[in-house]
N, C-alpha and C positions, 0 to 999 in steps of 0.2 A: 470426321475425325473427332475424337473426344479429347478435350483439354484436361489436364490435371490441375488440381488446386494451385492457384497462383500463376498459371500460364494464361496468356490471352486466349479467349474462347473464339476469336475470329479476327478478321481484319478490321472490323468496325471499331472506330475510336471516336472520341468526342472530347471537347473541352470541358473541364470541370473546375469547381472551386471547392475548397475545404470549408466545411461547416462544423462549428463546435457543437458537441452534444454533451449533455450532463444528465445522469440518471442515478437515482437511488434504487438499487436492485435488492429486493428482499426475497430470499429463496425459502420455499417450503416444499419439502418432498417427503415421501414415505420410505424410499429405498435407501437413499444415501443421505447422511448428515455431514455437513461440512463445518469446519471451524471458520470463523469470519476471514482469517487470513488465507485459509485454503480455498474458500469461495472466491476471494479476490484474485488469487493466483489463477484459478481455473477460468474465470471470466476474462482475464487478460489474454489467455490463450485463444479463447473464442473470438474476442474483439479483433485481435491481429489476424487470425485466420479468415475472418469475415471481411477483411479489407480496411479496417481502421488504420489511420496513419500510425507510424511506428512509435510516436510519443504517447500512445494511449496509456492512461493511468486507471488502475483499479485498486482501491484501498479499502481495507475493512472499516466498517462504520457502525458505531453505537451497538457494540456487542455486549451482552450481559456476562459472558464468560471470558476467560483470559485467552491469551495467545495460544493457538494450537488445540484448543478444547472444542469439540463438536458442539454446535448450537443449533437447536431446532429452527430458530428464526435468524439464521446468519444473514448479514447485510453487507453490501459493498457499494462504495460510491464510484461511479464510472465517469470519467472525463476523457472524451476522445473526439477525433475529427473524422468525418466521413466525406467522401467526394460526391458532390451533387452536380448535375449538368449545369454548365455556366448559364444557360438560358433560364434555369429555375432558381439558381443560387442568389444569395443576397449580395454577392460580389464583395464580400468582406476580405477576400484574399485574391491575389492575382490568379488568373486561369492557368491550369496545368493540363498537359495532355493526359487524358484518361483512356483506359481500355476496359472492355468487359472481360472479366476473369471468371472461370468456373471454380466453384468452391463445393466441397463435399465434407459433411460431418458424418462419421461412422465410427464403429468400434476401432480404436487405434488410429483414427485419421481426423485431426492431427494425433500424433502418437500419445499425447497426454490424456486422450479421452478413452473411457472404458464404458462398458454397459451400465455400470452404476451411475453414470452421468446422464442417463437418458432423460430424467425429469428436468434436470438443469438445462439441457439443450432444448427441450420443449419450451421452457420458460424464457430462455434466451430468444428463441424463434418468435415467440408471441410478444415479448416486451421490448427487446432491443433491436432485432433484425429490421423492424419497420423504420428505424432511424437511418438505415443504409439505403442507397439507391440500388435496388435489385430488380431482377427479372427472371422469368422461368423458374420460379420457386417450386420445387417438388418435395413434399414432406410425406414420407412413408414411415412415420415414427410409431412404434408400439412400445409403450412403457407400462410394464405390469407392476403395480405397487407392491412393495415388500418382497420382491424377488427379481433375480436377474433372468431366470429361465422364462423364455417367451418374449423378452424385451428385444427390440431392434432399433438401432439408430441409423436412420437413412434420411438425411436432409441435404438436398442439392439446390444450388442456386447460382446465378451469375450476379456479380457485383461490379459496379463501376469503381475502378481503382487505378493505380499507377503501374506502369510496366515494371515487372521484376520486384514488386513490393512484397514484403513479409514472407519471402521464401526461407525455408529452413534447410 
């Protein structure tokens, strides 16, 4: 049986602790240019869909251009919490019951994503996803620079999260 994003992927569960993560994300792509606030908004969608705690923050950072203006070097500051196995965690927070949930990034999944976000999702996969507790990562991404034709978003993984979190 295949689980959909946000649903538990099986009966296996484990104790986890929340760990704080901070990252300065600088995007550079050929196909899509984001404003700094647009990048921050898109990254928050990715964080929540990937299993970050609901209080995740993504704010524009040090942008040369004003609000809403595309910037070749858009930046965003990410502050979020990920669930780590209690045995591996720094025990900074009380343990919570965690479950493994299936997540899939594709065109319109989550609905805010489109083919033009392919390079952003690649960079998220490489720079931010390693901060999450994941398993069974399958990346079949094809991002063709400067065009949407031929691009494909297909990133699947399981993430340790809390039951019922971040459902839309």
